[in-house]
C-alpha positions as CSV (number, residue, x, y, z in Angstrom):
1,M,-39.7,-19.3,20.2
2,K,-36.1,-19.2,19.6
3,S,-34.3,-15.8,19.6
4,R,-33.0,-16.4,16.2
5,D,-36.8,-16.6,15.1
6,L,-37.2,-13.0,16.3
7,I,-34.5,-11.5,14.1
8,H,-36.4,-11.2,10.8
9,W,-36.0,-7.2,10.6
10,P,-38.0,-6.9,7.4
11,D,-41.0,-8.9,9.2
12,Y,-41.9,-6.6,11.6
13,W,-42.3,-3.4,9.3
14,R,-44.1,-5.7,6.9
15,K,-46.5,-6.7,9.8
16,L,-47.6,-3.0,10.6
17,R,-48.0,-2.5,6.6
18,E,-50.3,-5.8,6.7
19,A,-52.1,-4.7,9.6
20,L,-52.8,-1.2,8.2
21,L,-53.9,-2.8,4.8
22,N,-56.1,-5.5,6.7
23,P,-56.7,-4.3,9.9
24,Q,-57.8,-7.2,12.3
25,V,-58.3,-5.0,15.2
26,N,-61.5,-6.9,16.4
27,S,-59.8,-10.6,17.0
28,A,-60.8,-12.5,19.8
29,A,-56.7,-12.6,20.9
30,L,-56.5,-8.5,20.4
31,N,-59.3,-8.1,22.5
32,A,-58.2,-10.4,25.3
33,A,-54.8,-9.0,25.3
34,L,-56.2,-5.3,25.5
35,R,-58.5,-6.4,28.5
36,E,-55.6,-7.5,30.5
37,A,-53.5,-4.7,29.5
38,R,-56.3,-2.5,31.0
39,A,-56.3,-4.6,34.1
40,R,-52.5,-3.6,34.5
41,Q,-53.0,0.0,33.9
42,P,-56.7,0.8,35.0
43,L,-58.0,4.2,33.7
44,P,-58.4,7.2,35.7
45,V,-61.5,8.1,36.8
46,L,-63.3,11.3,37.6
47,W,-66.5,11.0,39.6
48,L,-69.3,13.6,38.8
49,A,-71.6,14.1,41.8
50,G,-74.7,16.3,41.0
51,K,-78.3,16.5,40.2
52,T,-80.1,16.4,37.0
53,Q,-79.4,19.3,34.8
54,A,-76.7,20.7,36.8
55,G,-74.3,20.6,33.9
56,K,-72.1,17.6,34.7
57,T,-72.5,16.6,30.9
58,S,-71.2,20.2,29.6
59,I,-68.3,19.7,31.7
60,I,-67.5,16.4,30.3
61,R,-68.2,18.0,26.8
62,A,-65.6,20.9,27.4
63,L,-62.9,18.9,29.4
64,T,-62.8,16.5,26.3
65,G,-63.6,18.9,23.6
66,S,-66.3,16.6,22.2
67,E,-68.7,19.1,21.5
68,S,-70.9,17.4,18.8
69,A,-70.3,13.9,20.5
70,E,-73.7,12.4,21.8
71,I,-72.0,11.9,25.2
72,G,-75.3,11.0,26.8
73,N,-75.7,7.9,24.7
74,G,-72.3,6.8,25.4
75,F,-73.0,6.3,29.1
76,Q,-73.1,2.7,30.3
77,P,-74.7,1.7,33.9
78,C,-72.7,0.3,36.5
79,T,-74.9,0.2,39.6
80,R,-78.6,1.2,40.1
81,T,-77.7,4.7,40.2
82,A,-74.5,5.5,38.6
83,R,-73.0,5.2,35.1
84,F,-69.8,5.5,33.5
85,Y,-68.4,7.0,30.1
86,D,-64.9,6.3,28.8
87,F,-63.1,8.7,26.5
88,P,-62.3,8.2,23.7
89,T,-64.4,5.1,23.5
90,E,-62.2,3.0,21.4
91,A,-59.0,3.3,23.3
92,P,-59.9,5.6,26.4
93,V,-57.9,7.5,28.6
94,V,-60.2,8.6,31.2
95,R,-63.4,7.4,32.7
96,F,-66.1,10.0,33.9
97,L,-68.6,8.2,36.6
98,D,-71.7,10.2,36.8
99,T,-74.1,9.6,39.9
100,R,-77.6,9.7,38.8
101,G,-79.7,9.5,41.8
102,L,-78.9,12.8,43.7
103,G,-82.0,14.8,44.5
104,E,-84.2,12.0,43.8
105,V,-86.7,10.4,46.7
106,A,-84.8,8.1,49.1
107,Y,-81.6,8.3,47.4
108,D,-78.9,6.2,49.2
109,P,-75.4,7.0,48.4
110,A,-73.8,3.9,50.1
111,E,-74.0,1.5,46.5
112,D,-72.1,4.2,44.8
113,I,-69.8,5.2,47.1
114,R,-68.7,1.2,47.3
115,Y,-68.4,1.1,43.8
116,C,-66.4,4.2,43.6
117,E,-64.0,3.3,46.2
118,V,-61.9,1.1,43.9
119,Q,-62.6,3.5,41.0
120,A,-62.9,7.3,41.7
121,H,-59.6,9.1,41.6
122,L,-61.1,12.7,42.1
123,V,-64.4,13.7,42.7
124,L,-66.0,16.7,41.2
125,G,-69.4,18.1,42.7
126,V,-71.6,19.8,40.2
127,M,-74.3,22.3,41.5
128,K,-76.0,24.9,39.8
129,V,-75.4,28.2,41.5
130,T,-79.0,29.2,41.5
131,D,-80.2,25.9,43.0
132,I,-80.3,26.3,46.7
133,R,-81.5,22.8,47.4
134,Q,-77.8,20.8,47.2
135,D,-78.7,19.0,50.4
136,A,-78.1,15.6,48.4
137,V,-75.1,16.6,46.9
138,F,-73.6,18.0,50.1
139,E,-74.6,14.7,52.0
140,V,-72.6,12.6,49.4
141,L,-69.4,14.8,49.5
142,R,-69.6,14.3,53.4
143,A,-70.1,10.7,53.1
144,V,-67.1,10.2,50.7
145,R,-64.9,12.3,52.8
146,R,-65.7,10.2,56.1
147,R,-64.9,7.1,54.3
148,H,-62.1,8.6,52.4
149,P,-60.7,11.8,53.9
150,E,-57.4,11.8,51.6
151,W,-59.7,12.2,48.6
152,P,-59.4,15.7,47.0
153,V,-62.8,17.3,46.1
154,L,-63.7,19.9,43.4
155,I,-66.6,21.7,43.4
156,A,-68.0,23.3,40.2
157,Q,-70.7,26.0,40.7
158,T,-72.3,26.4,37.1
159,G,-74.7,28.4,35.4
160,L,-73.5,31.9,36.7
161,H,-75.3,33.7,33.9
162,E,-78.6,32.7,35.5
163,A,-77.7,35.0,38.4
164,Y,-76.3,37.9,36.2
165,P,-78.3,41.3,35.9
166,P,-80.6,41.7,32.3
167,G,-78.2,42.2,29.7
168,A,-74.9,41.8,31.6
169,G,-72.3,39.4,29.9
170,H,-69.3,37.4,31.5
171,L,-66.9,39.7,33.6
172,L,-63.4,39.6,31.9
173,P,-60.7,38.8,33.1
174,Y,-62.3,36.1,35.1
175,P,-62.5,37.7,38.6
176,Y,-63.8,34.3,40.5
177,D,-60.1,33.1,41.6
178,C,-59.8,36.2,43.6
179,E,-60.9,36.3,47.6
180,P,-62.6,38.2,48.4
181,L,-64.8,38.4,45.1
182,P,-64.3,41.7,43.6
183,P,-66.9,44.3,43.8
184,Q,-67.9,44.2,40.2
185,V,-69.3,40.5,40.4
186,P,-72.9,41.0,40.7
187,I,-74.4,41.2,44.2
188,D,-76.9,38.5,43.9
189,L,-74.5,36.0,42.3
190,A,-71.7,36.6,45.0
191,R,-74.5,35.9,47.4
192,A,-75.5,32.6,45.9
193,L,-71.9,31.7,45.4
194,A,-71.0,32.4,49.2
195,A,-74.5,30.5,50.5
196,Q,-73.7,27.4,48.6
197,R,-70.1,27.2,50.5
198,K,-71.5,28.1,53.6
199,Q,-74.2,25.6,53.4
200,L,-71.6,22.7,52.7
201,G,-69.3,23.9,55.6
202,Q,-66.2,22.1,56.4
203,L,-65.7,18.7,54.8
204,P,-64.3,15.7,57.0
205,G,-60.5,15.0,56.3
206,T,-57.4,17.2,55.2
207,A,-57.5,16.6,51.4
208,P,-58.0,19.9,49.3
209,V,-61.4,21.2,48.6
210,R,-61.7,23.6,45.7
211,W,-64.3,25.8,44.2
212,V,-64.6,26.8,40.8
213,P,-67.4,28.8,39.3
214,L,-68.2,28.4,35.8
215,D,-70.6,28.8,33.1
216,L,-70.6,26.4,30.0
217,T,-73.1,27.6,27.2
218,L,-73.8,27.1,23.7
219,P,-72.6,29.4,20.9
220,D,-76.2,30.2,20.3
221,D,-76.8,31.5,24.1
222,G,-74.8,34.7,23.3
223,F,-72.5,34.4,25.6
224,E,-68.7,35.2,25.1
225,P,-66.7,32.9,25.8
226,A,-68.8,30.1,25.6
227,H,-66.6,28.0,28.0
228,Y,-66.1,30.6,30.8
229,G,-64.3,29.3,33.7
230,L,-62.9,26.4,31.8
231,E,-59.2,27.3,32.4
232,A,-59.9,28.0,36.1
233,L,-61.3,24.3,36.2
234,W,-58.2,23.1,34.4
235,T,-56.3,24.7,36.9
236,A,-57.6,23.4,39.8
237,I,-58.0,19.7,38.5
238,E,-53.9,20.1,37.8
239,A,-53.4,21.7,41.4
240,I,-55.3,19.1,43.4
241,S,-54.7,16.0,41.3
242,T,-51.9,13.9,39.9
243,L,-53.8,12.3,37.2
244,G,-52.0,14.2,34.5
245,L,-55.4,14.7,32.6
246,Q,-54.5,18.0,30.8
247,A,-51.7,16.4,29.2
248,M,-53.8,13.2,28.2
249,L,-56.8,15.3,26.8
250,R,-55.5,18.7,25.6
251,G,-51.7,18.0,24.9
252,D,-49.3,20.8,25.0
253,T,-49.2,24.5,23.4
254,G,-47.7,22.8,20.3
255,I,-51.3,21.7,19.2
256,R,-51.9,23.4,15.9
257,D,-55.7,23.4,15.0
258,V,-59.0,21.5,16.0
259,Y,-58.3,18.5,14.2
260,E,-55.3,18.0,16.1
261,R,-56.4,18.8,19.2
262,A,-59.2,16.2,18.8
263,A,-56.6,13.8,17.5
264,H,-54.6,13.9,20.5
265,P,-56.5,11.9,23.2
266,H,-57.0,9.3,20.8
267,I,-53.4,9.0,20.1
268,V,-52.7,8.8,23.7
269,G,-55.4,6.2,24.3
270,H,-53.8,4.0,21.7
271,A,-50.4,4.6,22.9
272,L,-51.1,3.6,26.5
273,A,-53.1,0.6,25.1
274,A,-50.0,-0.4,22.9
275,A,-48.1,0.0,26.1
276,G,-50.2,-2.3,28.1
277,V,-50.0,-4.9,25.2
278,G,-46.2,-4.3,24.8
279,A,-45.5,-5.6,28.4
280,L,-47.2,-9.0,27.8
281,P,-44.5,-11.7,26.3
282,L,-45.3,-12.5,22.6
283,V,-48.6,-10.9,22.3
284,D,-47.1,-7.7,21.1
285,L,-45.6,-9.5,18.1
286,V,-49.4,-9.3,16.9
287,G,-51.1,-7.1,19.0
288,V,-48.8,-3.7,18.9
289,P,-49.2,-3.5,15.2
290,A,-52.7,-4.0,15.3
291,V,-53.5,-1.1,17.9
292,Q,-51.4,1.2,15.8
293,A,-53.6,0.3,12.5
294,K,-56.6,1.0,14.2
295,L,-55.4,4.2,15.5
296,L,-54.0,5.3,11.9
297,H,-57.6,4.1,10.5
298,S,-59.0,6.0,13.3
299,L,-57.2,9.3,12.6
300,A,-57.8,9.1,8.8
301,T,-61.5,9.3,9.5
302,L,-61.2,12.0,11.9
303,Y,-59.4,14.0,9.4
304,G,-61.8,12.9,6.6
305,Q,-59.0,11.2,4.6
306,N,-59.2,8.2,2.2
307,W,-56.6,5.7,3.8
308,D,-56.3,3.3,1.1
309,R,-53.4,1.1,-0.3
310,R,-51.9,4.1,-2.0
311,A,-52.3,6.5,1.0
312,I,-50.6,3.6,3.1
313,S,-47.8,3.2,0.7
314,E,-47.2,6.6,0.6
315,F,-47.1,7.4,4.4
316,L,-44.8,4.6,5.1
317,G,-42.6,5.9,2.1
318,L,-42.2,9.1,3.4
319,L,-41.2,7.9,7.0
320,G,-38.4,6.0,5.0
321,A,-36.4,3.1,5.8
322,G,-34.3,4.8,8.4
323,I,-37.8,4.9,10.9
324,G,-38.3,1.7,9.5
325,V,-35.5,0.2,10.6
326,G,-35.4,1.8,14.1
327,Y,-39.2,0.4,14.7
328,V,-38.0,-2.9,14.0
329,A,-34.9,-2.6,16.3
330,R,-37.2,-1.6,19.2
331,T,-39.6,-4.4,18.4
332,V,-36.7,-7.0,18.2
333,G,-34.9,-5.8,21.2
334,R,-38.1,-5.8,23.6
335,E,-38.7,-9.3,22.7
336,L,-35.0,-10.5,23.0
337,I,-34.9,-9.0,26.5
338,K,-38.1,-10.4,27.8
339,F,-36.6,-13.9,27.3
340,I,-34.0,-13.1,29.5
341,P,-34.5,-14.7,33.1
342,W,-35.3,-12.3,35.6
343,L,-34.3,-9.2,33.6
344,G,-37.1,-9.8,31.0
345,Q,-39.7,-9.9,34.0
346,T,-38.5,-6.4,35.1
347,V,-36.5,-4.6,32.4
348,G,-38.0,-6.1,29.7
349,V,-41.5,-5.2,30.9
350,V,-40.7,-1.7,31.1
351,W,-38.9,-1.4,27.9
352,G,-41.7,-3.6,25.9
353,A,-44.4,-1.0,27.3
354,T,-42.3,2.1,26.7
355,T,-41.2,1.2,23.3
356,S,-44.4,0.1,22.0
357,G,-46.4,3.0,23.7
358,A,-43.8,5.5,22.2
359,T,-43.7,4.3,18.9
360,T,-47.8,4.2,18.6
361,Y,-47.6,7.6,19.9
362,A,-45.1,9.0,17.1
363,L,-46.7,7.1,14.2
364,G,-50.2,8.7,15.5
365,K,-48.6,12.2,15.6
366,A,-46.5,11.6,12.3
367,A,-50.1,10.5,10.8
368,G,-51.7,13.7,12.2
369,Y,-49.1,15.9,10.1
370,Y,-49.7,13.6,7.0
371,F,-53.5,13.9,7.1
372,A,-53.4,17.4,8.0
373,S,-51.0,18.3,4.9
374,R,-53.4,16.2,2.8
375,R,-56.7,18.0,3.9
376,Q,-55.0,21.5,3.4
377,A,-53.5,20.2,-0.1
378,G,-50.2,21.6,1.2
379,P,-47.0,20.1,0.1
380,M,-45.8,16.9,1.8
381,D,-42.4,17.4,3.4
382,A,-40.7,14.4,4.1
383,E,-38.3,15.5,6.4
384,V,-40.6,17.5,8.5
385,L,-42.6,14.2,8.8
386,R,-39.8,12.4,10.0
387,R,-38.9,15.4,12.4
388,V,-42.4,15.1,13.8
389,Y,-42.2,11.5,14.3
390,A,-38.7,11.6,16.0
391,E,-39.7,14.4,18.3
392,A,-42.9,12.4,19.1
393,L,-41.3,9.2,19.8
394,A,-38.9,11.2,22.5
395,A,-42.3,12.9,23.9
396,G,-43.8,9.7,23.8
397,A,-41.1,7.6,25.8
398,D,-41.1,10.7,28.4
399,F,-44.9,10.4,29.0
400,L,-45.1,7.1,29.4
401,K,-42.0,6.8,31.8
402,K,-43.9,9.1,34.2
403,P,-47.3,7.7,34.7
404,P,-50.2,9.3,36.5
405,E,-50.1,8.3,40.3
406,K,-53.8,7.5,41.8
407,D,-54.8,10.3,44.2
408,G,-54.8,9.4,47.7
């Protein structure tokens, strides 16, 4: 392909429009590109080690905000005794690994450890505080740290309310980050928390080990807040991990409502996918608009909005010609630089990935504002929409320039 063939500026904006109107997101070529992009940019992995009914799925629901999702049906087997769940499913930002065999007769963790050695970024032990039989979980954690002393370990002690006195509720403010525990913590609960920690003892290695008591219940259970200790869990994850999970799954303080909160990981996932595709020469000419189209269709479904020709034309029209020209210029620039010897394989790849991901992130955030305004039947302010796009473009570029590092 000659450079002059690349510079048909209106074609690129038209490609996005065509991809939105007639999305071909399941094409073999795009799927192959996405697989290659994922190989270049593997998912961060959170490995949950705990017995059945310890609360692992509740933790995944709380971390992802997918309260109504049938997470259990989304798991896929990866070994005889382990399974994985990618979230969000269509463009994931994180993989959860669940070891299923703990506490079962003749469970051998060796196979799961071998699989997780090239997968896990953070190990999360999960144990119900009233269950004193945690030898299987402890042995896995010890085996992991003997093999990988540099891996950080986080241990969640769940089901706190099962050790409360009759009629008692959660203590507020959350007191379990104090050492020693304050006297208002029920004595039976304090003893149970201490007993589990004493039973585990000192793990091999020097990487950090953090304990977080929490109680993730359903609204009908009558405990407020239902996600008691969730903020402490997030604080611990961010303290011992460099994965940046909170930024990918929760966003920042600017998130306005539950729809925007739910949309955020989908936007990040598609932005990361577009960044991976954008690093591949030629593929992104078709692949990136297809990923963006897939994202906008998904967001329309999430917000419960029709996404037909009229809505698409209105959205692109509100974005305006200036954003269209900028979108085109970035697309043309990244393709031209990729064909420059040596520079194209270094700067060109980085620029292609960053610009592809940042424009996808910006389109997603702008679409979120558009769909929210339609849902609320409020005024559609084109200037606000363009400002949302511009701010998200900068934020997305910063986010993609600082990829999370693998712990250990």
